C-alpha positions as CSV (number, residue, x, y, z in Angstrom):
1,M,1.0,1.1,28.1
2,C,1.8,4.7,26.8
3,I,3.9,4.7,23.9
4,A,5.9,7.9,22.7
5,P,5.0,10.0,19.8
6,V,7.6,8.8,17.0
7,L,8.8,11.0,14.3
8,A,8.9,9.3,10.9
9,T,12.7,9.0,9.5
10,P,13.2,10.3,6.0
11,I,14.3,7.7,3.6
12,Q,17.1,8.7,1.5
13,A,16.9,8.3,-2.4
14,A,20.0,9.3,-4.7
15,P,22.7,11.8,-3.5
16,R,22.4,15.6,-4.7
17,G,23.7,15.8,-8.1
18,E,23.2,12.2,-9.2
19,Q,20.3,11.3,-11.5
20,P,18.7,8.3,-10.0
21,P,17.8,5.3,-12.3
22,P,14.2,4.8,-13.3
23,T,12.7,3.4,-10.2
24,I,9.6,1.0,-9.7
25,A,7.7,0.3,-6.5
26,I,5.8,-2.9,-6.2
27,I,2.8,-3.4,-4.3
28,I,1.3,-6.8,-3.6
29,D,-2.3,-6.5,-2.3
30,D,-4.6,-9.0,-0.7
31,M,-1.6,-10.3,1.6
32,G,-3.0,-12.5,4.6
33,H,-5.1,-15.3,3.1
34,D,-2.3,-17.0,1.2
35,K,0.5,-18.4,3.3
36,V,2.4,-20.3,0.6
37,Q,2.4,-17.2,-2.0
38,G,3.0,-15.1,1.0
39,E,6.2,-16.7,2.1
40,R,7.5,-16.9,-1.2
41,L,7.0,-12.9,-1.6
42,I,8.5,-12.3,1.7
43,Q,11.8,-14.3,0.5
44,L,12.3,-12.0,-2.4
45,S,15.5,-10.1,-2.3
46,Q,14.1,-6.9,-3.6
47,P,12.6,-4.4,-1.3
48,I,8.6,-4.8,-2.4
49,T,5.8,-3.3,-0.4
50,L,3.0,-5.8,0.9
51,A,-0.4,-4.5,1.7
52,F,-2.3,-6.5,4.1
53,L,-6.0,-7.2,4.6
54,P,-7.0,-6.7,8.4
55,F,-8.0,-9.7,10.2
56,R,-7.0,-12.6,8.0
57,P,-5.8,-15.6,9.1
58,Y,-2.1,-15.3,8.1
59,T,-1.9,-11.3,8.2
60,T,-0.2,-10.8,11.5
61,S,2.5,-13.6,11.2
62,L,3.5,-12.4,7.6
63,A,3.4,-9.2,8.3
64,R,6.0,-10.0,11.2
65,D,8.0,-11.8,9.0
66,A,8.1,-9.7,6.1
67,H,9.3,-6.7,8.4
68,A,11.9,-8.8,9.5
69,N,13.3,-9.4,6.1
70,G,13.0,-5.9,4.9
71,K,9.5,-5.5,3.4
72,E,7.5,-2.2,3.7
73,I,3.9,-3.0,5.1
74,M,0.7,-1.4,4.5
75,L,-3.0,-1.8,5.3
76,H,-5.0,-3.0,2.6
77,A,-8.3,-1.3,3.6
78,P,-11.7,-2.7,2.2
79,M,-13.9,-0.1,0.8
80,A,-17.5,-0.2,-0.8
81,N,-17.7,-1.1,-4.4
82,T,-19.9,-0.4,-7.1
83,H,-20.5,-4.3,-7.6
84,H,-21.6,-4.6,-3.8
85,I,-18.9,-7.4,-3.5
86,G,-18.8,-8.3,0.2
87,L,-16.0,-6.5,2.0
88,G,-15.4,-8.8,5.2
89,A,-13.6,-7.8,8.5
90,G,-12.7,-4.3,8.5
91,G,-14.8,-3.1,5.7
92,L,-15.6,0.7,5.2
93,D,-19.4,1.1,3.9
94,A,-21.0,3.8,2.6
95,S,-23.8,3.4,5.1
96,M,-21.4,4.1,7.8
97,D,-21.2,7.4,9.6
98,E,-18.1,9.3,10.4
99,R,-17.8,7.7,13.8
100,A,-18.0,4.0,12.6
101,T,-15.6,4.9,9.6
102,T,-13.1,5.9,12.1
103,T,-13.4,3.3,14.3
104,S,-13.4,0.8,11.7
105,L,-10.3,2.0,10.2
106,R,-8.6,2.7,13.6
107,H,-9.0,-1.0,14.5
108,S,-7.8,-2.2,11.0
109,L,-4.4,-0.2,11.7
110,Q,-3.9,-1.6,14.8
111,S,-4.2,-5.1,13.5
112,I,-1.5,-4.7,10.8
113,P,2.0,-4.8,12.8
114,Y,4.6,-2.4,11.3
115,V,2.2,-0.6,9.2
116,Q,3.6,2.4,7.3
117,G,0.9,3.2,4.6
118,V,-2.6,2.4,3.2
119,N,-4.2,1.8,0.1
120,N,-7.8,0.7,-0.9
121,H,-9.2,-2.8,-1.6
122,M,-11.5,-2.2,-3.9
123,G,-13.6,0.7,-3.4
124,S,-14.8,1.8,-6.6
125,L,-17.8,3.2,-4.7
126,L,-16.3,4.5,-1.5
127,T,-13.2,6.3,-3.2
128,Q,-15.7,8.6,-5.4
129,N,-17.5,9.5,-2.3
130,R,-15.7,12.8,-1.0
131,Q,-17.3,13.1,2.6
132,H,-16.1,9.4,3.2
133,M,-12.7,10.1,2.0
134,D,-12.4,13.2,4.1
135,W,-13.1,11.0,6.8
136,V,-10.6,8.5,6.3
137,M,-8.0,11.2,5.7
138,K,-8.7,12.9,8.9
139,E,-8.1,9.8,10.8
140,L,-5.1,8.8,8.9
141,F,-3.4,12.7,9.3
142,H,-2.9,11.7,13.0
143,Y,-0.2,8.8,12.1
144,P,3.1,8.7,10.4
145,L,1.3,6.9,7.3
146,Y,0.9,7.8,3.8
147,F,-1.8,6.6,1.4
148,V,-1.9,5.2,-2.3
149,D,-4.7,5.6,-4.3
150,S,-5.0,2.3,-5.9
151,R,-7.4,3.7,-8.7
152,T,-9.9,1.4,-9.2
153,I,-12.0,3.7,-10.8
154,A,-11.5,7.0,-13.0
155,G,-13.8,9.1,-10.7
156,T,-11.7,8.4,-7.5
157,V,-11.2,11.3,-5.2
158,A,-9.3,9.5,-2.5
159,A,-5.6,11.3,-3.6
160,Q,-7.1,14.8,-3.7
161,S,-8.7,14.4,-0.5
162,A,-5.5,13.0,1.0
163,S,-3.7,15.9,-0.3
164,D,-6.2,18.5,1.1
165,H,-5.7,16.8,4.6
166,D,-1.8,16.8,4.3
167,V,-1.4,13.0,4.1
168,P,1.6,11.8,2.0
169,N,0.1,10.1,-1.2
170,M,0.6,8.7,-4.6
171,S,-1.3,6.7,-7.2
172,R,-1.2,3.7,-8.9
173,D,0.3,3.6,-12.5
174,V,-0.2,0.0,-13.7
175,F,-2.1,-3.0,-12.5
176,L,0.0,-6.2,-13.2
177,D,-2.2,-9.2,-13.3
178,N,-5.8,-8.1,-13.8
179,E,-5.5,-10.8,-16.1
180,Q,-3.9,-13.9,-14.4
181,T,-1.8,-15.1,-17.3
182,E,2.0,-14.9,-17.7
183,E,1.5,-13.1,-21.2
184,A,-0.6,-10.7,-19.5
185,V,1.7,-10.1,-16.6
186,D,4.5,-9.9,-18.5
187,R,2.9,-7.2,-21.0
188,Q,2.0,-5.0,-17.7
189,F,5.3,-5.5,-16.2
190,K,6.9,-4.2,-19.4
191,L,4.5,-1.1,-19.2
192,L,5.6,-0.5,-15.7
193,V,9.1,-0.2,-16.4
194,E,8.4,2.1,-19.6
195,T,6.4,4.3,-17.5
196,A,9.3,4.3,-15.0
197,K,11.7,5.1,-17.8
198,R,9.2,8.1,-19.1
199,N,8.5,9.5,-15.7
200,G,11.5,8.6,-13.5
201,T,9.3,6.3,-11.2
202,A,6.2,4.3,-11.2
203,I,3.9,2.4,-9.1
204,G,2.6,-1.0,-9.9
205,I,-0.1,-3.2,-8.2
206,G,0.0,-6.8,-8.2
207,H,-1.8,-9.9,-6.0
208,P,-0.4,-13.1,-4.6
209,H,-1.6,-15.2,-7.4
210,K,1.0,-17.9,-8.4
211,V,1.4,-16.7,-11.8
212,T,2.4,-13.5,-10.7
213,V,4.7,-14.5,-7.7
214,D,6.4,-17.0,-10.2
215,Y,6.8,-13.9,-12.7
216,L,8.4,-11.7,-10.0
217,V,10.6,-14.5,-8.7
218,K,12.0,-15.2,-12.2
219,H,12.1,-11.4,-13.6
220,L,12.7,-9.1,-10.7
221,P,16.7,-10.1,-10.4
222,E,16.9,-9.2,-14.2
223,L,16.1,-5.4,-13.6
224,D,19.6,-4.6,-12.2
225,A,21.0,-5.6,-15.6
226,Q,18.5,-3.4,-17.2
227,G,19.3,-0.6,-15.3
228,I,16.0,-0.4,-13.4
229,A,15.6,-0.1,-9.6
230,V,12.9,-1.5,-7.0
231,A,12.1,0.7,-4.2
232,T,9.6,0.5,-1.3
233,V,6.8,2.9,-1.8
234,S,8.2,5.5,1.1
235,G,11.5,5.2,-0.7
236,L,9.8,6.1,-4.1
237,W,7.9,9.3,-2.3
238,A,11.4,10.6,-1.4
239,M,12.5,10.4,-4.5
240,R,9.7,12.3,-5.9
241,H,10.0,14.8,-3.0
242,N,13.9,15.4,-3.4
243,N,14.5,13.5,0.1
244,A,12.5,15.9,1.8
245,P,11.1,14.5,5.1
246,M,7.5,12.6,4.5
247,F,6.6,14.1,8.0
248,V,7.4,17.2,9.3
249,D,5.3,17.4,12.5
250,V,5.6,14.6,15.3
251,K,2.9,11.8,14.7
252,Q,1.1,9.5,17.1
253,P,2.2,5.9,16.7
254,V,-0.4,3.2,15.5
255,R,-0.7,1.0,18.6
256,T,-0.7,-2.5,17.2
257,S,-3.4,-4.8,18.9
258,L,-3.8,-8.6,18.8
259,A,-7.4,-8.7,18.6
260,K,-8.9,-11.3,16.2
261,G,-11.3,-10.3,13.5
262,K,-13.2,-7.3,14.6
263,A,-16.4,-6.5,12.1
264,A,-16.8,-3.2,11.0
265,V,-18.6,-1.0,13.6
266,K,-22.3,0.1,12.3
């Protein structure tokens, strides 16, 4: 079936002349494995952004429910890491050529309903490889998709490659739960808020660990009283770019496929 191209609608930030409050965007990675914590995140009233691994057991159903409940949806694209940890279905490996990289990425995008953006899962090896990042960004350029560099390593070139290929992009500021204790999550969450107060906006990345979800359920409702706003990633991009449209040119839509578990093309 042929689907007409779509032009992304710009997301409104604060009206002209008004100073927006410090604003955070929270991305929850690794969605698609844990149905229980995934459903709890979907039920949050705040507009968080959920990044789904491709071809996981609950990716399709949770992404659809999340979209219906006002959440923004991303592809959490598995990328090669320096520790050689397995990537699973949809992985982008340094041994893949341009065609294999593009094909695997396209299949992963098609597996995520309502996808609006991409960030990297792991990727400490691949995000340092400019050639592979250029292949990724050349593919993403065709669609109305943004990219968030998770910054899993200091030497990443992913964001620069995205900029050079005219893919709207931002980078992670704070990881919320590298250490999975309530005290550690609290410390990192407060760092995220302080970063937003200092810079106007900030992006935090967490995971569907019970301790993280428990913390967000308890503390996100307290932000209003603190004068802190929560936005989707695209909403934060709009704030940083004075409400300019994210995409000026018409882009082709991602054609969602119901295919089950395609492995990376070699």
